[in-house]
PANU-409677 format. One record per residue (C-alpha): chain; x, y, z; residue number from 1. Coordinates in steps of 0.1 Angstrom, whole numbers, plus 5000, padded with zeros to 4 digits. Example, Ala and Ser with C-alpha at 12.3 -4.5 7.8 and 13.67 -1.06 7.14 Angstrom:
// PANU-409677
[node "A", [5123, 4955, 5078], 1]
[node "A", [5137, 4989, 5071], 2]
//
This chain:
// PANU-409677
[node "A", [5000, 5000, 5000], 1]
[node "A", [5028, 5025, 5009], 2]
[node "A", [5045, 5017, 4976], 3]
[node "A", [5013, 5025, 4957], 4]
[node "A", [5009, 5058, 4975], 5]
[node "A", [5046, 5067, 4969], 6]
[node "A", [5042, 5060, 4932], 7]
[node "A", [5010, 5081, 4930], 8]
[node "A", [5030, 5112, 4940], 9]
[node "A", [5043, 5114, 4904], 10]
[node "A", [5008, 5111, 4889], 11]
[node "A", [4992, 5140, 4869], 12]
[node "A", [4981, 5170, 4890], 13]
[node "A", [4945, 5158, 4894], 14]
[node "A", [4954, 5122, 4904], 15]
[node "A", [4981, 5128, 4930], 16]
[node "A", [4976, 5111, 4964], 17]
[node "A", [5004, 5128, 4984], 18]
[node "A", [5024, 5159, 4987], 19]
[node "A", [5054, 5164, 4963], 20]
[node "A", [5081, 5190, 4963], 21]
[node "A", [5062, 5206, 4934], 22]
[node "A", [5034, 5216, 4957], 23]
[node "A", [5057, 5241, 4973], 24]
[node "A", [5068, 5256, 4941], 25]
[node "A", [5043, 5285, 4937], 26]
[node "A", [5033, 5270, 4903], 27]
[node "A", [5003, 5250, 4892], 28]
[node "A", [5007, 5223, 4918], 29]
[node "A", [5007, 5250, 4946], 30]
[node "A", [4977, 5266, 4931], 31]
[node "A", [4959, 5233, 4930], 32]
[node "A", [4968, 5225, 4966], 33]
[node "A", [4954, 5259, 4978], 34]
[node "A", [4923, 5259, 4957], 35]
[node "A", [4913, 5223, 4960], 36]
[node "A", [4923, 5216, 4997], 37]
[node "A", [4928, 5247, 5018], 38]
[node "A", [4903, 5272, 5005], 39]
[node "A", [4873, 5249, 5005], 40]
[node "A", [4877, 5244, 5043], 41]
[node "A", [4895, 5276, 5055], 42]
[node "A", [4886, 5301, 5028], 43]
[node "A", [4868, 5334, 5036], 44]
[node "A", [4865, 5368, 5020], 45]
[node "A", [4899, 5379, 5032], 46]
[node "A", [4920, 5347, 5026], 47]
[node "A", [4904, 5341, 4992], 48]
[node "A", [4920, 5372, 4979], 49]
[node "A", [4954, 5354, 4979], 50]
[node "A", [4974, 5385, 4984], 51]
[node "A", [5010, 5386, 4997], 52]
[node "A", [4996, 5401, 5029], 53]
[node "A", [4960, 5404, 5041], 54]
[node "A", [4945, 5437, 5051], 55]
[node "A", [4921, 5440, 5079], 56]
[node "A", [4905, 5471, 5096], 57]
[node "A", [4910, 5476, 5133], 58]
[node "A", [4898, 5508, 5151], 59]
[node "A", [4896, 5525, 5117], 60]
[node "A", [4932, 5516, 5108], 61]
[node "A", [4941, 5493, 5080], 62]
[node "A", [4965, 5466, 5092], 63]
[node "A", [4985, 5443, 5069], 64]
[node "A", [4992, 5408, 5082], 65]
[node "A", [5015, 5382, 5065], 66]
[node "A", [5031, 5348, 5073], 67]
[node "A", [5058, 5329, 5055], 68]
[node "A", [5080, 5299, 5061], 69]
[node "A", [5116, 5296, 5050], 70]
[node "A", [5132, 5262, 5043], 71]
[node "A", [5160, 5274, 5019], 72]
[node "A", [5189, 5250, 5012], 73]
[node "A", [5217, 5259, 5018], 74]
[node "A", [5210, 5281, 5048], 75]
[node "A", [5240, 5303, 5040], 76]
[node "A", [5245, 5317, 5005], 77]
[node "A", [5262, 5347, 4987], 78]
[node "A", [5242, 5378, 4997], 79]
[node "A", [5225, 5364, 5029], 80]
[node "A", [5213, 5335, 5049], 81]
[node "A", [5180, 5321, 5060], 82]
[node "A", [5178, 5346, 5089], 83]
[node "A", [5181, 5378, 5068], 84]
[node "A", [5159, 5362, 5041], 85]
[node "A", [5131, 5355, 5065], 86]
[node "A", [5130, 5391, 5077], 87]
[node "A", [5133, 5406, 5042], 88]
[node "A", [5106, 5383, 5028], 89]
[node "A", [5081, 5393, 5055], 90]
[node "A", [5089, 5430, 5052], 91]
[node "A", [5084, 5427, 5014], 92]
[node "A", [5050, 5410, 5017], 93]
[node "A", [5038, 5439, 5039], 94]
[node "A", [5054, 5466, 5018], 95]
[node "A", [5037, 5456, 4985], 96]
[node "A", [5003, 5461, 5002], 97]
[node "A", [5013, 5497, 5010], 98]
[node "A", [5021, 5490, 5046], 99]
[node "A", [5048, 5502, 5069], 100]
[node "A", [5063, 5471, 5085], 101]
[node "A", [5062, 5473, 5123], 102]
[node "A", [5064, 5439, 5140], 103]
[node "A", [5076, 5404, 5133], 104]
[node "A", [5069, 5371, 5151], 105]
[node "A", [5091, 5342, 5144], 106]
[node "A", [5091, 5304, 5150], 107]
[node "A", [5123, 5283, 5148], 108]
[node "A", [5123, 5246, 5142], 109]
[node "A", [5158, 5232, 5147], 110]
[node "A", [5173, 5198, 5142], 111]
[node "A", [5191, 5180, 5170], 112]
[node "A", [5228, 5185, 5164], 113]
[node "A", [5225, 5219, 5147], 114]
[node "A", [5256, 5240, 5154], 115]
[node "A", [5251, 5269, 5178], 116]
[node "A", [5277, 5288, 5159], 117]
[node "A", [5254, 5287, 5128], 118]
[node "A", [5224, 5296, 5149], 119]
[node "A", [5242, 5327, 5162], 120]
[node "A", [5250, 5339, 5127], 121]
[node "A", [5214, 5335, 5116], 122]
[node "A", [5200, 5353, 5147], 123]
[node "A", [5225, 5381, 5142], 124]
[node "A", [5215, 5385, 5105], 125]
[node "A", [5179, 5387, 5116], 126]
[node "A", [5188, 5413, 5142], 127]
[node "A", [5206, 5435, 5117], 128]
[node "A", [5178, 5432, 5091], 129]
[node "A", [5152, 5443, 5118], 130]
[node "A", [5173, 5472, 5129], 131]
[node "A", [5179, 5484, 5094], 132]
[node "A", [5142, 5485, 5088], 133]
[node "A", [5130, 5498, 5122], 134]
[node "A", [5111, 5465, 5128], 135]
[node "A", [5108, 5448, 5161], 136]
[node "A", [5107, 5411, 5166], 137]
[node "A", [5082, 5409, 5194], 138]
[node "A", [5074, 5373, 5200], 139]
[node "A", [5090, 5340, 5191], 140]
[node "A", [5089, 5302, 5196], 141]
[node "A", [5116, 5275, 5194], 142]
[node "A", [5112, 5238, 5188], 143]
[node "A", [5138, 5210, 5184], 144]
[node "A", [5132, 5178, 5166], 145]
[node "A", [5152, 5146, 5163], 146]
[node "A", [5182, 5145, 5140], 147]
[node "A", [5170, 5137, 5105], 148]
[node "A", [5134, 5151, 5111], 149]
[node "A", [5144, 5186, 5100], 150]
[node "A", [5171, 5199, 5076], 151]
[node "A", [5192, 5220, 5101], 152]
[node "A", [5167, 5249, 5107], 153]
[node "A", [5133, 5261, 5094], 154]
[node "A", [5120, 5296, 5102], 155]
[node "A", [5084, 5308, 5100], 156]
[node "A", [5078, 5346, 5103], 157]
[node "A", [5046, 5366, 5106], 158]
[node "A", [5045, 5403, 5100], 159]
[node "A", [5022, 5432, 5110], 160]
[node "A", [5023, 5466, 5093], 161]
[node "A", [5002, 5498, 5092], 162]
[node "A", [4988, 5505, 5058], 163]
[node "A", [4997, 5540, 5048], 164]
[node "A", [4986, 5539, 5011], 165]
[node "A", [4955, 5558, 5003], 166]
[node "A", [4945, 5533, 4977], 167]
[node "A", [4959, 5499, 4987], 168]
[node "A", [4977, 5481, 4958], 169]
[node "A", [4962, 5447, 4949], 170]
[node "A", [4969, 5419, 4926], 171]
[node "A", [4934, 5423, 4912], 172]
[node "A", [4936, 5460, 4902], 173]
[node "A", [4956, 5458, 4869], 174]
[node "A", [4937, 5476, 4841], 175]
[node "A", [4939, 5475, 4803], 176]
[node "A", [4967, 5499, 4790], 177]
[node "A", [4985, 5499, 4823], 178]
[node "A", [5023, 5494, 4820], 179]
[node "A", [5042, 5466, 4837], 180]
[node "A", [5075, 5476, 4855], 181]
[node "A", [5101, 5454, 4872], 182]
[node "A", [5122, 5470, 4899], 183]
[node "A", [5155, 5454, 4889], 184]
[node "A", [5173, 5424, 4873], 185]
[node "A", [5156, 5391, 4879], 186]
[node "A", [5167, 5356, 4888], 187]
[node "A", [5197, 5363, 4910], 188]
[node "A", [5184, 5347, 4942], 189]
[node "A", [5174, 5314, 4926], 190]
[node "A", [5207, 5311, 4907], 191]
[node "A", [5227, 5320, 4937], 192]
[node "A", [5211, 5292, 4957], 193]
[node "A", [5215, 5267, 4929], 194]
[node "A", [5252, 5276, 4923], 195]
[node "A", [5260, 5273, 4960], 196]
[node "A", [5239, 5241, 4965], 197]
[node "A", [5255, 5223, 4935], 198]
[node "A", [5290, 5239, 4941], 199]
[node "A", [5293, 5252, 4906], 200]
[node "A", [5327, 5268, 4898], 201]
[node "A", [5318, 5301, 4881], 202]
[node "A", [5340, 5329, 4868], 203]
[node "A", [5320, 5354, 4889], 204]
[node "A", [5299, 5347, 4920], 205]
[node "A", [5262, 5351, 4917], 206]
[node "A", [5249, 5370, 4947], 207]
[node "A", [5213, 5368, 4959], 208]
[node "A", [5192, 5399, 4955], 209]
[node "A", [5177, 5394, 4990], 210]
[node "A", [5168, 5428, 5003], 211]
[node "A", [5140, 5447, 5021], 212]
[node "A", [5120, 5466, 4995], 213]
[node "A", [5102, 5489, 5019], 214]
[node "A", [5124, 5520, 5015], 215]
[node "A", [5119, 5519, 4977], 216]
[node "A", [5082, 5512, 4979], 217]
[node "A", [5077, 5539, 5005], 218]
[node "A", [5094, 5564, 4981], 219]
[node "A", [5069, 5554, 4955], 220]
[node "A", [5039, 5556, 4978], 221]
[node "A", [5050, 5590, 4990], 222]
[node "A", [5047, 5603, 4954], 223]
[node "A", [5015, 5613, 4937], 224]
[node "A", [5016, 5583, 4914], 225]
[node "A", [4987, 5558, 4919], 226]
[node "A", [5002, 5523, 4916], 227]
[node "A", [4975, 5498, 4910], 228]
[node "A", [4994, 5466, 4918], 229]
[node "A", [5026, 5457, 4936], 230]
[node "A", [5038, 5421, 4939], 231]
[node "A", [5072, 5409, 4950], 232]
[node "A", [5088, 5382, 4929], 233]
[node "A", [5096, 5350, 4948], 234]
[node "A", [5088, 5314, 4941], 235]
[node "A", [5081, 5308, 4904], 236]
[node "A", [5098, 5340, 4893], 237]
[node "A", [5085, 5368, 4872], 238]
[node "A", [5064, 5345, 4850], 239]
[node "A", [5043, 5333, 4879], 240]
[node "A", [5037, 5368, 4893], 241]
[node "A", [5025, 5380, 4859], 242]
[node "A", [5001, 5351, 4856], 243]
[node "A", [4988, 5357, 4891], 244]
[node "A", [4981, 5393, 4882], 245]
[node "A", [4965, 5384, 4849], 246]
[node "A", [4942, 5358, 4865], 247]
[node "A", [4932, 5380, 4895], 248]
[node "A", [4926, 5411, 4874], 249]
[node "A", [4909, 5393, 4845], 250]
[node "A", [4932, 5408, 4819], 251]
[node "A", [4961, 5397, 4796], 252]
[node "A", [4997, 5408, 4797], 253]
[node "A", [5023, 5413, 4769], 254]
[node "A", [5059, 5416, 4778], 255]
[node "A", [5090, 5424, 4757], 256]
[node "A", [5118, 5400, 4766], 257]
[node "A", [5145, 5424, 4753], 258]
[node "A", [5135, 5449, 4780], 259]
[node "A", [5138, 5425, 4810], 260]
[node "A", [5170, 5431, 4830], 261]
[node "A", [5190, 5399, 4836], 262]
[node "A", [5226, 5397, 4847], 263]
[node "A", [5249, 5380, 4822], 264]
[node "A", [5261, 5353, 4846], 265]
[node "A", [5225, 5345, 4856], 266]
[node "A", [5214, 5342, 4820], 267]
[node "A", [5245, 5321, 4812], 268]
[node "A", [5239, 5296, 4840], 269]
[node "A", [5202, 5295, 4832], 270]
[node "A", [5211, 5285, 4796], 271]
[node "A", [5235, 5258, 4808], 272]
[node "A", [5209, 5243, 4831], 273]
[node "A", [5180, 5248, 4806], 274]
[node "A", [5161, 5270, 4830], 275]
[node "A", [5142, 5301, 4817], 276]
[node "A", [5152, 5332, 4838], 277]
[node "A", [5115, 5342, 4838], 278]
[node "A", [5108, 5313, 4862], 279]
[node "A", [5138, 5319, 4885], 280]
[node "A", [5131, 5333, 4920], 281]
[node "A", [5140, 5367, 4933], 282]
[node "A", [5140, 5379, 4969], 283]
[node "A", [5144, 5417, 4964], 284]
[node "A", [5124, 5426, 4933], 285]
[node "A", [5088, 5435, 4926], 286]
[node "A", [5064, 5441, 4898], 287]
[node "A", [5045, 5473, 4896], 288]
[node "A", [5014, 5480, 4875], 289]
[node "A", [5006, 5517, 4867], 290]
[node "A", [4987, 5538, 4842], 291]
[node "A", [5009, 5542, 4811], 292]
[node "A", [5007, 5580, 4815], 293]
[node "A", [5027, 5578, 4848], 294]
[node "A", [5050, 5549, 4839], 295]
[node "A", [5080, 5570, 4830], 296]
[node "A", [5075, 5590, 4862], 297]
[node "A", [5074, 5558, 4882], 298]
[node "A", [5105, 5545, 4865], 299]
[node "A", [5124, 5577, 4873], 300]
[node "A", [5116, 5573, 4910], 301]
[node "A", [5128, 5537, 4909], 302]
[node "A", [5160, 5547, 4892], 303]
[node "A", [5167, 5572, 4920], 304]
[node "A", [5169, 5545, 4946], 305]
[node "A", [5198, 5519, 4950], 306]
[node "A", [5174, 5490, 4947], 307]
[node "A", [5158, 5503, 4915], 308]
[node "A", [5188, 5513, 4894], 309]
[node "A", [5181, 5485, 4869], 310]
[node "A", [5143, 5490, 4869], 311]
[node "A", [5126, 5488, 4835], 312]
[node "A", [5092, 5490, 4818], 313]
[node "A", [5088, 5455, 4804], 314]
[node "A", [5053, 5454, 4790], 315]
[node "A", [5016, 5463, 4792], 316]
[node "A", [4982, 5451, 4802], 317]
[node "A", [4959, 5441, 4774], 318]
[node "A", [4923, 5430, 4770], 319]
[node "A", [4924, 5392, 4769], 320]
[node "A", [4895, 5371, 4782], 321]
[node "A", [4918, 5341, 4784], 322]
[node "A", [4942, 5359, 4808], 323]
[node "A", [4973, 5349, 4788], 324]
[node "A", [5008, 5362, 4794], 325]
[node "A", [5026, 5366, 4761], 326]
[node "A", [5063, 5374, 4756], 327]
[node "A", [5076, 5390, 4725], 328]
[node "A", [5109, 5372, 4720], 329]
[node "A", [5143, 5388, 4711], 330]
[node "A", [5142, 5372, 4676], 331]
[node "A", [5108, 5388, 4668], 332]
[node "A", [5084, 5360, 4676], 333]
[node "A", [5061, 5355, 4705], 334]
[node "A", [5055, 5327, 4731], 335]
[node "A", [5030, 5319, 4758], 336]
[node "A", [5044, 5324, 4793], 337]
[node "A", [5024, 5299, 4814], 338]
[node "A", [5027, 5289, 4850], 339]
[node "A", [5049, 5259, 4855], 340]
[node "A", [5035, 5227, 4869], 341]
[node "A", [5063, 5225, 4895], 342]
[node "A", [5094, 5245, 4904], 343]
[node "A", [5126, 5237, 4887], 344]
[node "A", [5145, 5250, 4917], 345]
[node "A", [5130, 5236, 4949], 346]
[node "A", [5138, 5251, 4984], 347]
[node "A", [5150, 5285, 4972], 348]
[node "A", [5132, 5304, 5000], 349]
//
């Protein structure tokens, strides 16, 4: 019986009997898991929006609340570690909803035998990330499991922020003729994790883009530009985010591949591995959707900030009842940019 169940994990999406790594990818398997299992039992008018952070009203204030778990392997990588990543990721989920991050709660699940020296480095990285962003970690929990029952350390963080945006950005607010912008070059985090995990010998080190986006997003929100949608790019990469926006807003999207910023070493490693950069995760980048009349103004604001120096306008929102994302290729053709069934790079966050 156990053998039959194990084999069924590799069955087509609608016939699977157990969880596979693909269910954590942010792709079609993840969507199926959420829509077919979680939402039918736990869904409500807030959770069903499937935003990066949910917004609730308390005493006339709009409060953003997020939660995320981090199981990245390896736990140390060029540009950060699981500690700084967990803080950055939580801050970013709050920021893209137009919220000022205030508080973080954290849960640590550690494996028996985990080095206290490594734990110290991780906690120090979290401390620095919190201080740099004026965020307080106000409650935490620790658990230890038997050796082999956890891979070193898993961290879950929940964030609370005060929404300051007058019109809260949402994945469902993209409109026809809006422009699509990306805040910087894509794919560095996923490729940094892969290169470190597999111990690739590269001419130049690929460093994760892991960073807090609040300072850049706050600069945007302080302007007079109405940004309809903000979405940080994590699991599943840019392609997945664009598909989420298209589906939630009931529109189509056309992007120009030649305008998408990608570091040469990221593109080169992706080509060697046969991985499309559009599907590689970031941890310090976001997509913004804005009226085309204000797109250049928004781009100028992004360029004025260190995290937005490589920002670019990469496409536009179109009327499409099928909610397709289409990429115009560098050679003059076009291709459908669909959501992947599973993640080609598991455990990148």
